[in-house]
PLY file of the C-alpha trace (Angstrom):
ply
format ascii 1.0
element vertex 222
property float x
property float y
property float z
element edge 221
property int vertex1
property int vertex2
end_header
-94.54 -12.42 -29.37
-97.03 -13.25 -32.13
-97.46 -10.62 -34.84
-101.01 -10.92 -36.19
-100.19 -8.77 -39.21
-97.98 -11.57 -40.52
-99.44 -13.99 -43.06
-97.36 -16.69 -44.74
-97.96 -17.21 -48.48
-96.47 -20.41 -49.91
-96.35 -21.14 -53.64
-96.40 -24.62 -55.11
-94.48 -26.62 -57.71
-93.42 -24.81 -60.86
-94.04 -21.30 -59.54
-92.31 -18.65 -57.46
-93.29 -15.98 -54.94
-94.58 -13.68 -57.69
-97.90 -15.54 -57.85
-98.87 -13.55 -54.73
-98.18 -10.09 -56.17
-101.86 -9.19 -56.47
-102.49 -10.13 -52.85
-99.66 -7.88 -51.71
-101.24 -5.05 -53.71
-104.65 -5.68 -52.13
-103.29 -5.59 -48.57
-100.19 -3.36 -48.37
-100.71 -2.96 -44.62
-99.95 -6.61 -43.91
-96.58 -8.17 -43.38
-96.66 -11.01 -45.88
-94.01 -13.65 -45.32
-93.35 -15.12 -48.78
-90.77 -17.87 -49.21
-89.45 -18.80 -52.63
-88.37 -22.33 -53.40
-85.76 -21.16 -55.91
-86.90 -22.81 -59.13
-86.08 -19.67 -61.13
-83.52 -17.85 -59.04
-82.09 -17.51 -55.58
-84.26 -19.20 -52.93
-85.88 -17.06 -50.26
-85.95 -18.70 -46.83
-88.11 -17.31 -44.04
-88.41 -17.48 -40.28
-91.54 -19.41 -39.29
-91.60 -18.65 -35.58
-94.58 -16.55 -34.52
-96.58 -17.16 -37.70
-100.18 -18.19 -36.93
-101.78 -17.81 -40.38
-100.77 -19.36 -43.67
-102.08 -19.59 -47.22
-100.79 -22.35 -49.50
-101.23 -23.10 -53.18
-101.25 -26.66 -54.50
-98.00 -28.49 -53.58
-97.14 -25.55 -51.33
-99.10 -27.29 -48.58
-96.47 -30.05 -48.67
-93.57 -27.62 -48.67
-94.39 -26.20 -45.23
-92.38 -27.61 -42.32
-94.44 -30.03 -40.23
-93.76 -28.10 -37.03
-95.49 -25.01 -38.46
-98.88 -26.73 -38.46
-98.70 -27.00 -34.67
-98.67 -23.21 -34.26
-101.20 -22.20 -36.91
-104.63 -20.83 -36.01
-105.78 -20.46 -39.61
-104.74 -22.38 -42.72
-106.04 -21.58 -46.21
-105.54 -24.31 -48.79
-105.93 -23.27 -52.43
-106.08 -26.11 -54.97
-104.49 -28.42 -52.42
-104.38 -32.14 -51.79
-103.32 -34.79 -49.30
-101.82 -36.84 -52.13
-101.60 -35.68 -55.71
-102.90 -38.67 -57.66
-106.67 -39.34 -57.74
-108.21 -42.23 -55.85
-109.98 -43.60 -58.93
-107.74 -46.37 -60.31
-108.00 -45.40 -63.97
-107.45 -41.71 -63.32
-104.63 -42.53 -60.92
-102.73 -44.55 -63.52
-103.16 -41.77 -66.06
-101.94 -39.16 -63.58
-98.93 -41.26 -62.60
-98.01 -41.76 -66.25
-98.13 -38.01 -66.88
-95.83 -37.32 -63.92
-93.39 -40.01 -65.09
-93.28 -38.37 -68.52
-92.63 -34.98 -66.93
-89.85 -36.42 -64.77
-88.18 -38.09 -67.74
-88.28 -34.90 -69.80
-87.48 -32.30 -67.16
-83.69 -32.43 -67.21
-83.39 -32.42 -71.01
-86.20 -30.02 -71.91
-87.52 -28.19 -68.83
-88.95 -25.32 -70.89
-91.46 -27.50 -72.76
-92.43 -29.30 -69.54
-93.06 -26.00 -67.79
-94.91 -24.56 -70.77
-97.40 -27.43 -70.81
-97.74 -27.35 -67.03
-98.42 -23.61 -66.95
-101.04 -23.93 -69.68
-102.83 -26.64 -67.67
-102.74 -24.64 -64.46
-104.42 -21.63 -66.06
-107.11 -23.55 -67.96
-109.92 -22.84 -68.70
-108.12 -19.52 -69.26
-105.07 -19.19 -71.50
-101.75 -17.57 -70.71
-98.54 -16.88 -72.58
-95.61 -18.76 -71.09
-92.43 -16.72 -70.79
-89.42 -18.92 -70.18
-87.40 -17.73 -67.15
-83.76 -16.82 -67.68
-82.71 -19.42 -65.09
-84.34 -22.78 -64.40
-83.19 -25.13 -61.67
-84.25 -28.29 -63.48
-82.76 -30.55 -60.80
-84.79 -28.93 -58.02
-87.93 -29.07 -60.12
-87.24 -32.75 -60.79
-86.59 -33.55 -57.13
-89.70 -31.73 -55.91
-91.86 -33.30 -58.59
-90.68 -36.69 -57.39
-91.80 -35.75 -53.88
-95.16 -34.56 -55.24
-95.46 -37.87 -57.07
-95.25 -40.00 -53.93
-95.90 -37.87 -50.84
-99.01 -38.34 -48.72
-99.45 -35.60 -46.15
-99.97 -36.50 -42.51
-103.24 -34.75 -41.66
-103.16 -35.13 -37.89
-101.38 -31.79 -37.27
-103.77 -30.05 -39.69
-106.82 -31.47 -37.95
-105.83 -29.58 -34.79
-105.88 -26.19 -36.53
-108.92 -24.24 -35.36
-109.85 -22.95 -38.83
-109.01 -24.54 -42.18
-110.44 -23.01 -45.36
-110.25 -24.96 -48.62
-110.69 -23.12 -51.94
-110.91 -25.04 -55.21
-112.02 -24.55 -58.81
-114.46 -27.08 -60.19
-112.60 -27.06 -63.53
-109.11 -27.58 -62.11
-107.08 -29.47 -64.74
-104.18 -30.19 -62.37
-105.76 -31.21 -59.06
-109.26 -32.70 -59.41
-112.05 -31.28 -57.26
-112.48 -34.75 -55.73
-109.06 -34.33 -54.07
-110.24 -31.17 -52.33
-113.53 -32.73 -51.26
-111.67 -35.74 -49.87
-109.34 -33.44 -47.95
-112.30 -31.51 -46.56
-113.99 -34.68 -45.32
-110.85 -35.72 -43.44
-110.35 -32.35 -41.69
-113.13 -31.99 -39.15
-112.76 -28.22 -38.67
-112.47 -27.33 -42.35
-114.76 -25.36 -44.64
-114.73 -25.70 -48.42
-115.69 -23.17 -51.09
-115.85 -24.17 -54.76
-115.51 -21.69 -57.61
-117.50 -22.64 -60.69
-115.83 -22.59 -64.10
-112.40 -21.88 -62.60
-109.12 -23.73 -62.66
-105.96 -24.23 -60.64
-104.78 -20.62 -60.27
-107.60 -19.19 -58.17
-105.37 -16.73 -56.34
-104.67 -15.06 -59.70
-107.77 -15.75 -61.81
-110.24 -15.15 -58.98
-108.40 -12.99 -56.48
-111.48 -11.11 -55.23
-113.46 -14.33 -54.80
-110.65 -15.86 -52.74
-110.34 -12.82 -50.52
-114.09 -12.69 -49.88
-114.04 -16.24 -48.56
-110.98 -15.76 -46.37
-111.54 -12.18 -45.26
-111.34 -13.14 -41.59
-107.76 -14.25 -42.18
-106.90 -10.66 -42.92
-109.26 -8.72 -40.68
-109.04 -10.75 -37.50
-106.08 -9.58 -35.49
-106.23 -12.08 -32.64
-107.75 -15.45 -31.90
0 1
1 2
2 3
3 4
4 5
5 6
6 7
7 8
8 9
9 10
10 11
11 12
12 13
13 14
14 15
15 16
16 17
17 18
18 19
19 20
20 21
21 22
22 23
23 24
24 25
25 26
26 27
27 28
28 29
29 30
30 31
31 32
32 33
33 34
34 35
35 36
36 37
37 38
38 39
39 40
40 41
41 42
42 43
43 44
44 45
45 46
46 47
47 48
48 49
49 50
50 51
51 52
52 53
53 54
54 55
55 56
56 57
57 58
58 59
59 60
60 61
61 62
62 63
63 64
64 65
65 66
66 67
67 68
68 69
69 70
70 71
71 72
72 73
73 74
74 75
75 76
76 77
77 78
78 79
79 80
80 81
81 82
82 83
83 84
84 85
85 86
86 87
87 88
88 89
89 90
90 91
91 92
92 93
93 94
94 95
95 96
96 97
97 98
98 99
99 100
100 101
101 102
102 103
103 104
104 105
105 106
106 107
107 108
108 109
109 110
110 111
111 112
112 113
113 114
114 115
115 116
116 117
117 118
118 119
119 120
120 121
121 122
122 123
123 124
124 125
125 126
126 127
127 128
128 129
129 130
130 131
131 132
132 133
133 134
134 135
135 136
136 137
137 138
138 139
139 140
140 141
141 142
142 143
143 144
144 145
145 146
146 147
147 148
148 149
149 150
150 151
151 152
152 153
153 154
154 155
155 156
156 157
157 158
158 159
159 160
160 161
161 162
162 163
163 164
164 165
165 166
166 167
167 168
168 169
169 170
170 171
171 172
172 173
173 174
174 175
175 176
176 177
177 178
178 179
179 180
180 181
181 182
182 183
183 184
184 185
185 186
186 187
187 188
188 189
189 190
190 191
191 192
192 193
193 194
194 195
195 196
196 197
197 198
198 199
199 200
200 201
201 202
202 203
203 204
204 205
205 206
206 207
207 208
208 209
209 210
210 211
211 212
212 213
213 214
214 215
215 216
216 217
217 218
218 219
219 220
220 221
């Protein structure tokens, strides 16, 4: 039986389940299903059966199992993309070079790689990076390699009855053009763009996000 109080929250590359803490505080009555990839500790695996609503951040869209898309009624994509690198040839080469540099440096100096990445994700805001006690550099490397090359099959997503795309127009990690391109390819999608905001909308602009996806939380059946 489907439990409409359940909402899956999936983090992306370089983060853990704690990026959703504010959302859990906003809606304590909901049963949030929050997997953790295990970059900074023990992984948290979840049961996907019965879940009809999901919210993803960035690469988190690519971490969901393909079969889940077939059972979703609502999908919220924050700072997401079909493929990470921009379409523009010059920007694409620059982006690919940056990822190669990160891959080459990750195993030897993961802290500096993560520090720079975190700073970029929070821009135009600033944040102090606190190095985790444990870092699974190999997993970060392997997932970054997937991010570097993976192009998401959009056919299962295009069958979802409601897709909501949220993106900051000053995202330093995933360009706004990626979100607009994704929106154009998903016939049932809506897109909302936050001015002067970056990659971490679910933290920097929590209230704005929740206003635009309120039906995800208040609608109990479909």
